[in-house]
C-alpha positions in Angstrom: 66.8 159.1 14.2 63.2 158.0 14.5 61.0 161.1 15.2 59.2 159.1 17.9 62.5 158.9 19.8 63.4 162.5 19.5 64.6 163.9 22.8 62.6 167.1 22.2 59.4 165.0 22.6 60.8 163.5 25.8 61.6 167.0 27.1 58.1 168.3 26.4 56.5 165.1 27.8 58.5 165.3 31.0 57.8 169.0 31.4 54.0 168.4 30.9 54.0 165.5 33.3 55.9 167.4 36.0 53.7 170.5 35.7 50.4 168.5 35.7 51.5 166.5 38.7 52.5 169.5 40.8 49.5 171.5 39.7 47.1 168.7 40.7 48.7 168.7 44.2 48.5 172.5 44.5 45.0 172.8 43.2 43.7 170.6 46.0 45.3 172.9 48.6 43.9 176.0 46.8 40.4 174.4 46.8 40.6 173.9 50.6 41.1 177.7 50.9 38.2 178.4 48.6 40.4 179.4 45.6 40.9 178.2 42.1 44.3 178.0 40.5 43.5 181.2 38.6 42.4 182.9 41.8 45.6 181.9 43.5 47.8 183.0 40.5 46.0 186.4 40.4 46.3 187.0 44.1 50.0 186.0 44.3 50.9 188.2 41.3 49.1 191.1 42.9 50.7 190.5 46.3 54.2 190.3 44.8 53.8 193.5 42.7 54.7 197.1 43.6 51.9 198.6 45.7 50.3 195.1 45.6 48.5 196.1 42.4 48.7 195.7 38.7 47.0 197.5 35.8 44.2 195.2 34.6 45.8 194.8 31.2 49.2 193.9 32.7 47.5 191.3 35.0 45.8 189.8 31.9 49.1 189.6 30.1 50.9 188.0 33.1 48.3 185.3 33.5 47.7 184.6 29.8 44.1 185.4 30.2 42.1 187.6 27.9 41.1 191.0 29.2 37.5 189.7 29.6 38.8 186.6 31.3 40.8 188.5 33.9 37.8 190.9 34.3 35.7 187.9 35.3 38.3 186.6 37.7 38.8 190.0 39.3 35.0 190.5 39.5 34.7 187.2 41.5 37.6 188.1 43.8 36.2 191.6 44.3 32.8 190.0 45.3 34.7 187.9 47.8 36.4 191.0 49.2 39.9 189.7 48.2 40.6 192.4 45.5 39.4 196.0 44.8 39.7 198.0 41.6 41.2 201.5 41.6 41.0 204.0 38.8 44.3 205.1 37.3 44.9 208.8 38.2 46.7 209.4 35.0 44.6 207.4 32.4 40.9 207.3 32.7 40.7 204.2 30.5 42.9 202.1 32.9 42.2 200.6 36.2 44.2 198.6 38.7 43.4 195.5 40.6 44.7 195.7 44.2 44.8 192.9 46.7 43.0 193.7 49.9 44.0 192.7 53.5 41.5 189.9 53.2 43.1 188.7 50.0 46.5 188.8 51.7 45.0 186.8 54.6 43.6 184.2 52.3 47.1 183.8 50.7 48.6 183.5 54.1 46.1 180.7 54.8 47.2 178.7 51.8 50.9 179.6 51.4 52.4 177.4 54.2 50.9 174.3 52.8 51.7 175.3 49.2 55.3 176.1 50.1 55.6 172.7 51.9 54.3 171.0 48.7 56.7 173.0 46.5 59.6 171.9 48.8 58.4 168.2 48.9 57.5 167.8 45.2 59.8 170.2 43.4 62.5 172.4 44.8 63.5 170.1 47.6 64.4 167.4 45.1 67.1 169.7 43.6 70.5 170.8 45.0 70.9 174.6 45.4 73.1 174.5 42.2 70.5 172.5 40.2 67.7 174.9 41.4 69.7 178.0 40.4 70.4 176.6 37.0 66.8 175.4 36.5 65.4 178.8 37.4 67.8 180.5 35.0 66.7 178.0 32.3 63.0 178.5 33.0 63.5 182.3 32.8 65.3 182.0 29.4 62.4 179.9 28.0 59.7 182.1 29.6 61.1 185.3 28.2 60.8 183.9 24.7 57.4 182.1 24.9 55.7 184.6 27.3 57.4 187.9 27.0 54.5 189.7 28.7 54.8 187.5 31.9 56.4 190.4 33.8 54.2 193.2 32.4 53.6 196.0 34.9 56.4 195.1 37.3 57.7 198.6 37.4 56.4 200.8 40.1 52.9 202.3 39.6 53.3 205.9 38.4 50.1 207.3 40.0 50.7 205.6 43.3 54.3 206.9 43.4 53.1 210.4 42.8 50.5 210.5 45.5 
């Protein structure tokens, strides 16, 4: 088989085209709400985490940003009042990023349009069975290529204690 016709190249090409197309549509909605794609990803990960917070190192791992990269994002979101930092009660070296009520409100502003776009351009194109299988497939791949993508999803120890 000619390497140029390899179906693995087709799979990667289609995946990249789909991701780029959906991301372009989403980024326009995020910008209307004053958010970048990284801002949105950070806020949604915090909002969907236990106590709506993540250890900074776990947040960096989940977003594939460096520790300094996530620090810059959280600094900006903190200046905008969308996130606060909290010290870890059990480890002085660690801190948590916590989404604020204003951060949740900003997400609520962008989520209806974002969910409509997801339905229109992605999940709505698949049957329930196709979507279930697709999600299972994506998780299988994600768990290999980004094993830290779910870092910190267990309940916060210091928050649970007090």
